[in-house]
MARVEX-63803 format. One record per residue (C-alpha): residue number from 1; residue in one letter; chain; x, y, z. Coordinates in nm, 4 decimals, always signed. Last residue first. Layout:
! residues N
(r NUM, A, A, (X, Y, Z)),
...
This chain:
! residues 265
(r 265, G, A, (+12.1824, -1.8313, +13.5462)),
(r 264, E, A, (+12.5615, -1.8633, +13.5193)),
(r 263, Q, A, (+12.5965, -1.4867, +13.5284)),
(r 262, K, A, (+12.3562, -1.4597, +13.8203)),
(r 261, E, A, (+12.5494, -1.7276, +14.0125)),
(r 260, E, A, (+12.8759, -1.5509, +13.9409)),
(r 259, V, A, (+12.7397, -1.2282, +14.0869)),
(r 258, L, A, (+12.6198, -1.4104, +14.3991)),
(r 257, Q, A, (+12.9568, -1.5806, +14.4459)),
(r 256, T, A, (+13.1342, -1.2459, +14.4178)),
(r 255, N, A, (+12.8955, -1.0940, +14.6727)),
(r 254, L, A, (+12.9800, -1.3576, +14.9323)),
(r 253, F, A, (+13.3563, -1.3387, +14.8761)),
(r 252, H, A, (+13.3570, -0.9582, +14.8836)),
(r 251, L, A, (+13.1453, -0.9665, +15.1978)),
(r 250, A, A, (+13.3993, -1.1905, +15.3722)),
(r 249, M, A, (+13.6872, -0.9674, +15.2641)),
(r 248, T, A, (+13.5121, -0.6580, +15.3968)),
(r 247, L, A, (+13.4227, -0.8387, +15.7206)),
(r 246, V, A, (+13.7880, -0.9214, +15.7840)),
(r 245, E, A, (+13.8834, -0.5578, +15.7286)),
(r 244, D, A, (+13.6088, -0.4410, +15.9637)),
(r 243, R, A, (+13.7291, -0.6978, +16.2180)),
(r 242, E, A, (+14.0651, -0.5277, +16.2636)),
(r 241, P, A, (+14.0117, -0.4746, +16.6373)),
(r 240, E, A, (+13.9375, -0.8501, +16.6579)),
(r 239, N, A, (+13.5890, -0.9891, +16.7085)),
(r 238, F, A, (+13.5375, -1.1306, +16.3570)),
(r 237, V, A, (+13.8880, -1.2821, +16.3643)),
(r 236, E, A, (+13.8149, -1.4811, +16.6792)),
(r 235, H, A, (+14.1431, -1.6760, +16.6976)),
(r 234, Y, A, (+14.3859, -1.3854, +16.7364)),
(r 233, L, A, (+14.5029, -1.1491, +16.4649)),
(r 232, N, A, (+14.8751, -1.0766, +16.4272)),
(r 231, E, A, (+14.8837, -1.1674, +16.0552)),
(r 230, W, A, (+14.5455, -1.2517, +15.9071)),
(r 229, I, A, (+14.5908, -1.5728, +15.7107)),
(r 228, K, A, (+14.3676, -1.5741, +15.4041)),
(r 227, I, A, (+14.2843, -1.9078, +15.2480)),
(r 226, E, A, (+14.1170, -1.9568, +14.9121)),
(r 225, K, A, (+13.9225, -2.2328, +14.7386)),
(r 224, D, A, (+13.7427, -2.2689, +14.4064)),
(r 223, Q, A, (+13.8822, -2.5838, +14.2415)),
(r 222, I, A, (+13.8154, -2.8455, +14.5098)),
(r 221, S, A, (+14.0942, -3.0878, +14.6055)),
(r 220, L, A, (+14.1366, -3.0019, +14.9740)),
(r 219, K, A, (+14.4733, -3.1457, +15.0769)),
(r 218, E, A, (+14.6354, -2.8012, +15.0892)),
(r 217, Y, A, (+14.3465, -2.6659, +15.2970)),
(r 216, W, A, (+14.3696, -2.9510, +15.5471)),
(r 215, S, A, (+14.7432, -2.8913, +15.5877)),
(r 214, E, A, (+14.6933, -2.5157, +15.6208)),
(r 213, V, A, (+14.4411, -2.5680, +15.9001)),
(r 212, Q, A, (+14.6751, -2.8110, +16.0751)),
(r 211, D, A, (+14.9684, -2.5713, +16.0339)),
(r 210, I, A, (+14.7617, -2.2967, +16.1962)),
(r 209, P, A, (+14.7282, -2.4903, +16.5197)),
(r 208, V, A, (+14.3932, -2.3914, +16.6767)),
(r 207, L, A, (+14.3575, -2.2242, +17.0179)),
(r 206, L, A, (+14.6376, -1.9678, +17.0404)),
(r 205, D, A, (+14.5869, -1.8458, +16.6847)),
(r 204, E, A, (+14.8277, -1.5662, +16.6008)),
(r 203, G, A, (+14.7753, -1.5543, +16.2227)),
(r 202, A, A, (+14.4001, -1.6009, +16.2526)),
(r 201, Q, A, (+14.2492, -1.7834, +15.9564)),
(r 200, L, A, (+13.9748, -1.6664, +15.7225)),
(r 199, I, A, (+13.9132, -1.9727, +15.5060)),
(r 198, L, A, (+13.7121, -1.9204, +15.1877)),
(r 197, T, A, (+13.5260, -2.2048, +15.0173)),
(r 196, P, A, (+13.3488, -2.2229, +14.6823)),
(r 195, V, A, (+13.1578, -2.5564, +14.6669)),
(r 194, E, A, (+13.2802, -2.8758, +14.5016)),
(r 193, P, A, (+13.1778, -3.1040, +14.7847)),
(r 192, Y, A, (+13.3934, -3.2352, +15.0720)),
(r 191, D, A, (+13.3927, -3.6133, +15.0400)),
(r 190, N, A, (+13.7616, -3.6116, +14.9440)),
(r 189, I, A, (+13.8413, -3.4716, +15.2902)),
(r 188, K, A, (+13.6916, -3.7770, +15.4585)),
(r 187, E, A, (+14.0001, -3.8737, +15.6609)),
(r 186, F, A, (+14.0912, -3.5114, +15.7335)),
(r 185, A, A, (+13.7504, -3.3989, +15.8630)),
(r 184, E, A, (+13.7203, -3.7428, +16.0245)),
(r 183, N, A, (+14.0244, -3.6773, +16.2437)),
(r 182, I, A, (+13.8819, -3.3427, +16.3522)),
(r 181, A, A, (+13.5462, -3.5051, +16.4276)),
(r 180, K, A, (+13.7154, -3.7668, +16.6479)),
(r 179, E, A, (+13.8898, -3.4952, +16.8505)),
(r 178, F, A, (+13.5610, -3.3159, +16.9090)),
(r 177, E, A, (+13.3931, -3.6435, +17.0028)),
(r 176, H, A, (+13.6782, -3.7098, +17.2451)),
(r 175, Y, A, (+13.6467, -3.3677, +17.4077)),
(r 174, W, A, (+13.2675, -3.3756, +17.4326)),
(r 173, R, A, (+13.2741, -3.7228, +17.5886)),
(r 172, V, A, (+13.5204, -3.5973, +17.8506)),
(r 171, S, A, (+13.2651, -3.3327, +17.9418)),
(r 170, V, A, (+13.3050, -2.9573, +17.9150)),
(r 169, K, A, (+13.3569, -2.6839, +18.1730)),
(r 168, R, A, (+13.3837, -2.3060, +18.1460)),
(r 167, L, A, (+13.1012, -2.2563, +17.9007)),
(r 166, Y, A, (+12.9882, -1.8969, +17.8423)),
(r 165, L, A, (+12.6150, -1.8764, +17.9106)),
(r 164, P, A, (+12.6555, -1.7107, +18.2506)),
(r 163, D, A, (+12.8467, -1.4202, +18.0881)),
(r 162, A, A, (+13.0294, -1.2173, +18.3529)),
(r 161, L, A, (+13.3782, -1.3230, +18.2423)),
(r 160, D, A, (+13.2689, -1.3038, +17.8791)),
(r 159, R, A, (+13.1690, -0.9383, +17.9080)),
(r 158, A, A, (+13.4741, -0.8452, +18.1150)),
(r 157, Y, A, (+13.7062, -0.9766, +17.8437)),
(r 156, F, A, (+13.4969, -0.8996, +17.5362)),
(r 155, A, A, (+13.5469, -0.5229, +17.5358)),
(r 154, D, A, (+13.9243, -0.5695, +17.5451)),
(r 153, N, A, (+13.9311, -0.6971, +17.1843)),
(r 152, R, A, (+14.2599, -0.8855, +17.1555)),
(r 151, T, A, (+14.0664, -1.2070, +17.0934)),
(r 150, A, A, (+14.0690, -1.5814, +17.1670)),
(r 149, M, A, (+14.3380, -1.6314, +17.4308)),
(r 148, E, A, (+14.2382, -1.3224, +17.6268)),
(r 147, S, A, (+13.8807, -1.4534, +17.6215)),
(r 146, H, A, (+13.9796, -1.7461, +17.8416)),
(r 145, I, A, (+14.0126, -2.1204, +17.7816)),
(r 144, N, A, (+14.1084, -2.3317, +18.0835)),
(r 143, T, A, (+13.8381, -2.5774, +17.9701)),
(r 142, K, A, (+13.7593, -2.6997, +18.3204)),
(r 141, F, A, (+13.6560, -3.0633, +18.3362)),
(r 140, L, A, (+13.3119, -3.2236, +18.3453)),
(r 139, I, A, (+13.2060, -3.5854, +18.3992)),
(r 138, T, A, (+12.9320, -3.6805, +18.1525)),
(r 137, P, A, (+13.1215, -3.9675, +17.9887)),
(r 136, L, A, (+13.1632, -4.1717, +18.3109)),
(r 135, I, A, (+13.2490, -4.5316, +18.2190)),
(r 134, Y, A, (+13.3274, -4.5042, +17.8497)),
(r 133, N, A, (+13.4718, -4.1544, +17.8192)),
(r 132, L, A, (+13.6257, -4.2039, +18.1619)),
(r 131, V, A, (+13.8650, -4.4610, +18.0149)),
(r 130, K, A, (+13.9630, -4.2234, +17.7356)),
(r 129, S, A, (+14.0073, -3.9422, +17.9899)),
(r 128, V, A, (+14.2463, -4.1543, +18.1956)),
(r 127, F, A, (+14.4626, -4.2151, +17.8882)),
(r 126, Y, A, (+14.4651, -3.8435, +17.8090)),
(r 125, L, A, (+14.5700, -3.7629, +18.1655)),
(r 124, P, A, (+14.8681, -3.9983, +18.1393)),
(r 123, K, A, (+14.9554, -3.8738, +17.7869)),
(r 122, E, A, (+14.9477, -3.4991, +17.8561)),
(r 121, P, A, (+14.6244, -3.3276, +17.7570)),
(r 120, V, A, (+14.6211, -3.1299, +17.4292)),
(r 119, N, A, (+14.7327, -2.7674, +17.4501)),
(r 118, H, A, (+14.6435, -2.6614, +17.0965)),
(r 117, I, A, (+14.3758, -2.8523, +16.9099)),
(r 116, G, A, (+14.3387, -2.9163, +16.5381)),
(r 115, L, A, (+14.1022, -2.8557, +16.2491)),
(r 114, A, A, (+13.8944, -2.6086, +16.4484)),
(r 113, P, A, (+13.8183, -2.3623, +16.1689)),
(r 112, S, A, (+13.9693, -2.0128, +16.2136)),
(r 111, S, A, (+13.6631, -1.8602, +16.0404)),
(r 110, L, A, (+13.5360, -2.0851, +15.7624)),
(r 109, L, A, (+13.3162, -1.9235, +15.4969)),
(r 108, V, A, (+13.1314, -2.1609, +15.2652)),
(r 107, G, A, (+12.9580, -2.1015, +14.9325)),
(r 106, Q, A, (+12.6422, -2.1211, +14.7245)),
(r 105, I, A, (+12.4574, -2.4027, +14.8950)),
(r 104, P, A, (+12.2469, -2.6853, +14.7512)),
(r 103, Y, A, (+12.3359, -2.9361, +15.0261)),
(r 102, Q, A, (+12.5241, -3.2649, +14.9834)),
(r 101, K, A, (+12.5517, -3.4856, +15.2916)),
(r 100, E, A, (+12.8216, -3.6331, +15.5154)),
(r 99, Q, A, (+13.1204, -3.4288, +15.4033)),
(r 98, L, A, (+12.9121, -3.1119, +15.4034)),
(r 97, A, A, (+12.8053, -3.1668, +15.7650)),
(r 96, R, A, (+13.1646, -3.2436, +15.8667)),
(r 95, I, A, (+13.2945, -2.9208, +15.7165)),
(r 94, A, A, (+13.0152, -2.7093, +15.8643)),
(r 93, T, A, (+13.0706, -2.8646, +16.2074)),
(r 92, L, A, (+13.4449, -2.7979, +16.1826)),
(r 91, G, A, (+13.3660, -2.4362, +16.1022)),
(r 90, G, A, (+13.1318, -2.4220, +16.3993)),
(r 89, M, A, (+13.4174, -2.5633, +16.6076)),
(r 88, S, A, (+13.6154, -2.2554, +16.4997)),
(r 87, H, A, (+13.3641, -2.0206, +16.3348)),
(r 86, G, A, (+13.1244, -2.1427, +16.0692)),
(r 85, L, A, (+12.9625, -1.9381, +15.7945)),
(r 84, L, A, (+12.7498, -2.1393, +15.5531)),
(r 83, F, A, (+12.5913, -1.9757, +15.2490)),
(r 82, V, A, (+12.2437, -2.0054, +15.0973)),
(r 81, P, A, (+12.1150, -1.8519, +14.7731)),
(r 80, L, A, (+11.7482, -1.7539, +14.8099)),
(r 79, E, A, (+11.4374, -1.9718, +14.8168)),
(r 78, F, A, (+11.3616, -1.8620, +15.1741)),
(r 77, T, A, (+11.2890, -2.2275, +15.2589)),
(r 76, L, A, (+11.6587, -2.3081, +15.2059)),
(r 75, A, A, (+11.7515, -2.1309, +15.5288)),
(r 74, H, A, (+11.5219, -2.3654, +15.7206)),
(r 73, N, A, (+11.6962, -2.6684, +15.5729)),
(r 72, I, A, (+12.0345, -2.5205, +15.6625)),
(r 71, W, A, (+11.9284, -2.4549, +16.0223)),
(r 70, K, A, (+11.7981, -2.8091, +16.0620)),
(r 69, E, A, (+12.1181, -2.9409, +15.9058)),
(r 68, A, A, (+12.3264, -2.7450, +16.1569)),
(r 67, T, A, (+12.1402, -2.9143, +16.4426)),
(r 66, V, A, (+12.1977, -3.2604, +16.2936)),
(r 65, I, A, (+12.5684, -3.1834, +16.2490)),
(r 64, Y, A, (+12.6011, -3.0614, +16.6078)),
(r 63, D, A, (+12.4432, -3.3757, +16.7529)),
(r 62, D, A, (+12.6602, -3.5749, +16.5088)),
(r 61, F, A, (+12.9508, -3.4765, +16.7312)),
(r 60, S, A, (+12.8126, -3.7488, +16.9590)),
(r 59, K, A, (+12.6486, -3.7850, +17.2983)),
(r 58, I, A, (+12.7067, -3.4177, +17.3692)),
(r 57, F, A, (+12.7911, -3.2510, +17.7003)),
(r 56, G, A, (+12.9013, -2.9024, +17.8054)),
(r 55, R, A, (+12.5624, -2.8146, +17.9466)),
(r 54, R, A, (+12.3171, -3.1033, +17.9728)),
(r 53, G, A, (+12.0131, -3.0432, +17.7551)),
(r 52, K, A, (+11.8225, -2.7478, +17.6207)),
(r 51, N, A, (+12.0032, -2.4882, +17.4108)),
(r 50, T, A, (+12.0349, -2.1552, +17.5900)),
(r 49, G, A, (+12.4086, -2.1255, +17.5325)),
(r 48, Q, A, (+12.5778, -2.4598, +17.4808)),
(r 47, G, A, (+12.5001, -2.8279, +17.5300)),
(r 46, P, A, (+12.3535, -2.8617, +17.1813)),
(r 45, L, A, (+12.4458, -2.5692, +16.9516)),
(r 44, D, A, (+12.2912, -2.2284, +17.0069)),
(r 43, G, A, (+12.1204, -2.0452, +16.7221)),
(r 42, Y, A, (+12.1589, -1.9376, +16.3603)),
(r 41, V, A, (+11.9751, -1.8336, +16.0465)),
(r 40, I, A, (+12.0837, -1.4934, +15.9159)),
(r 39, H, A, (+11.9134, -1.3091, +15.6310)),
(r 38, F, A, (+12.1693, -1.1233, +15.4246)),
(r 37, G, A, (+12.1417, -0.7850, +15.2582)),
(r 36, N, A, (+12.4442, -0.5862, +15.3748)),
(r 35, H, A, (+12.2696, -0.4458, +15.6810)),
(r 34, N, A, (+12.1810, -0.7990, +15.7887)),
(r 33, L, A, (+12.5467, -0.8993, +15.7556)),
(r 32, Q, A, (+12.6579, -0.6109, +15.9745)),
(r 31, N, A, (+12.3908, -0.6768, +16.2369)),
(r 30, V, A, (+12.4758, -1.0480, +16.2501)),
(r 29, L, A, (+12.8454, -0.9677, +16.2880)),
(r 28, W, A, (+12.7874, -0.7237, +16.5737)),
(r 27, E, A, (+12.5468, -0.9548, +16.7576)),
(r 26, Y, A, (+12.7679, -1.2598, +16.7292)),
(r 25, R, A, (+12.8323, -1.3235, +17.1009)),
(r 24, G, A, (+12.4634, -1.4005, +17.1516)),
(r 23, S, A, (+12.4979, -1.7149, +16.9386)),
(r 22, H, A, (+12.6865, -1.9047, +17.2089)),
(r 21, E, A, (+13.0362, -1.9779, +17.3392)),
(r 20, F, A, (+13.2235, -2.2821, +17.4718)),
(r 19, A, A, (+13.3030, -2.4128, +17.1226)),
(r 18, G, A, (+13.2266, -2.2088, +16.8122)),
(r 17, H, A, (+12.9195, -2.0553, +16.6496)),
(r 16, I, A, (+12.7437, -2.1708, +16.3323)),
(r 15, L, A, (+12.5925, -1.9005, +16.1089)),
(r 14, V, A, (+12.3658, -2.0083, +15.8238)),
(r 13, I, A, (+12.3704, -1.7171, +15.5812)),
(r 12, V, A, (+12.0780, -1.6352, +15.3530)),
(r 11, A, A, (+12.0907, -1.4426, +15.0260)),
(r 10, K, A, (+11.9797, -1.1229, +14.8485)),
(r 9, P, A, (+11.7647, -0.9824, +15.1244)),
(r 8, N, A, (+11.6458, -0.6210, +15.1298)),
(r 7, E, A, (+11.5009, -0.5661, +15.4765)),
(r 6, S, A, (+11.7278, -0.8334, +15.6243)),
(r 5, E, A, (+11.5842, -1.1063, +15.8430)),
(r 4, R, A, (+11.7292, -1.2336, +16.1680)),
(r 3, V, A, (+11.6232, -1.5924, +16.2300)),
(r 2, L, A, (+11.6960, -1.7756, +16.5542)),
(r 1, M, A, (+11.6842, -2.1486, +16.6213)),
């Protein structure tokens, strides 16, 4: 777990990264949020980055939820308002964590949340993978996911290609746990708490089907919710050339919740 403290903190953000990547790819965002008065609690999820354990493997999606809970509990020790910010699979992790347990948080930011999967395996391969999930769950397969599919920011292409922490293979268990978590995010949608939620969704998302994100959003019954679809932006909206605009909207959401909390207090 990492903690980056702001000199003049007004709140804490628990930042949960996405699949295949790691916390080190969020340096720009962490710096910007720190500058704007937010402590950041984050780290690498199990099987990814520098986290101990078998790379690309999890026993259960609950491994991610348990890790996120540790970060949330640490964030709460600052005795400041706490927000969740989850990107892609990190967004799915935030959703599933909130569906399983109530936390005293101020708001949730979901960046292109992984509520669906593009390019699913063809039926014969999918059937084989389900068998392997039981008899050989640790076997790894190439992800076939490249930076060009996630962002139009050229600076990340060579960086990710040379990054030894960037996952290029994941286990069959990981895939089926990921798929199961997506299904549960829909099945348990009524368990999602009444907490202000903003979805920042890429308009040209090559990794997550936008219609799945919109479907989940439409079914979400909370009062304070908003979705912004950024036309032409790829999956990693906080890495895109237009990321300053995305950050501005995110900060507006965060600061609005803080103002409302003061008024209610």
